C-alpha positions, 0 to 999 in steps of 0.5 A: 684931645677927647676920643672921637665917636666912630661917626663922621659928618658927610662931606670932605674935610676942610682946611682946618682950624686953630682948635680942633674941638669935639662937640656932643654927638662926636662930630668935629667942627673946624674954624676957617683959619689954616692949621696944618697940625690940626688938619692932620690930627683930625684926618687921623681921627677919621682914619682910625674911626673908619671914616673917609671924605666923600671924594676919597671914597669915590676915588678909592672906588675906582682904584685911584689914590686920594689926592690929599692922602698924606699917609700914603707913599707916592706911587701909581695904582694899577688902575692909573697904570692901565689907563696910561697904557690904554691911552698910549695904545690908542695913540699907537694904533692911530699913528703906527700904521702911517709910520710903518708905511712911511718907513716901508716907502723909504726902504723901497725908495733906497732899494730902487736907487741902489738897484739902478746905481749898481747897474749904472756903476757897471755901465759907467765902467763899460763906457770908460772901457769903450764897451758901450757900443752896439751888440748883436743882441741882448745876450752878447751885451750881458756877457760883457756886462757880467765882467762888471756886474755880478750875474748869477743867472740868465734866461732867454725870452722863452724861460723868463719865469726862471729869472723872475720871482713870480709868474705874473705882474700886477699892473695898476688900472685907473679905477684902482684895481689891478690887471694881471699880466704873465711874465712869459708874454714879455718877448720883445722890446715892443712888449716891454715898451722899451725906450732904448733905440730900435728895440721893437723886435729885439728879444728880451733876456732875464737875469738875476744879479748877485744881490738878488735883483731880478731883471727883464731887459733889452739892449739897443742894437743902435746904441751910440758910442759915447765920447771917451771920458765924457762927463756923465751927470748923475740923477739923484735921490735924496742927495744920493746918485742914482743913474746917468746916461750910460744906461740909455741903451738899456730898457728894463723892468726889475723886482727889488725884493724877490718873492716877498711880493706884492709883485706890483708895478710901482711898489716892488717892481720898477722900470728903467727907460721903459713905459711898461705898465704905464697908465694913460689917464688922459683928462679923466681926472679932476683938478685940485682946488687950493684947499685940496692942494694944501691938504694933500701936498705934504702927503704927495710931496708937492712943494707948492700949490697954485694960488689961482687954484682958488678960482681955477682947477689945478689940473697938474696937481690933480694929475700928480695925485691921480698917479700917486693914488694908483702907486705910480708917478708923473714922468720927468721932463727927461723921460718924455724927451727920451720917449720922443727920442726913441720915436725919432731915433735920437739918443741925446734929446734934451728935456726941453728940446723940440722936434720938427717945429718951426716959427711961433710954434716953438715959442718956448723951446730953446732948440728944435731938431729935425728928424724922421720917425724910426720904424724900429721904435718900440714906443707908440705913445702920442698926445700931450702929457704933464711932466713932474717939472713945475713951480708954484704957478706953472708946469712943463708938458710935452706934446707928441704928434705921432711921428711928425713932431714934438714940442714942450710948453711951460704953462699955468697948472690949469693947462694952456689957452689952447688945450689941457694936457693929459696925465701919463703915470709911470713906474720909473 
């Protein structure tokens, strides 16, 4: 073949010809039939002459490898690597915060479960030994508990800060801000909003467990001995045991991570048989419509949405979300039953049992028990409140009428035909 001048035509090299001909002026012409050999030869001529297709010039300008450069070994250029790293970094910046939050929530959830589980394992042993009985005060109970549960420090109610990692507790408010309360003000069961029976005037004590859990607690002076060998049903979290009825005589708040913070109720500070820091939202929040429920349900952990929420507000789901928004939860049906039991001096009230209701007013309560209000109760809660027990159409709520009676209703998630329940948010 003749030597090609150092001048190339504009435009890319076509898939070339059967003959690679050289014309006057040094410009080459390509027929339309494909010939791999000829294409390679002509591209080599261009390379030697210092000529490049326009596309290849464009790609090299931005540091990219020409798509059809057959004389180069396969490899990534620096620009390609940097672009890939940038894309990965952008995706990570979006997803990593959510991933870390989910991991932190799982870790805290397991820490809370373990704190309750270890305490309950100890009270179960005490119960088996006949030691879950009334004690003169909380200190006397702690002395016996220490035989089953490692305690490295104990403080009276005038020195609780010595058994607590911070001097204050941050408690959520309905508007999303926080109220700061001093630990030193939790002197009695009434201050602790204890559910354990008869603890209104019972003095609190502080302890630090062997694994570093700080706790402020009271023990019920009316603790009813449990039957020997009684089978205790455990509540579970993610299929793992958490607690059982042997802790019903204890009300407590506990910190799961020491001084690491944020010292916030519902995050690292949780409750056991206590309404300390509970937020009564009443009916101030809105309900969710069907599309909103479907949008939030995975994040909130709602298993099913109410189909009629397309035409009526789902106030149960709205209350569920309102509690989650401030880091708290709807109470379980058993928690509200325990609250009522505390008000009436009953330690074994079932989640769907009523107190002092007659006839038609007990339409969906399997059992109604007679009882009188206990003047030593630390709890003063009254009203109608949703529970966390629900299905795709209905949810339970409990009505607490002061110290007179209490009923449970199974109603659609917009509320009953008579009234709309309020929302109580707890840290249990």
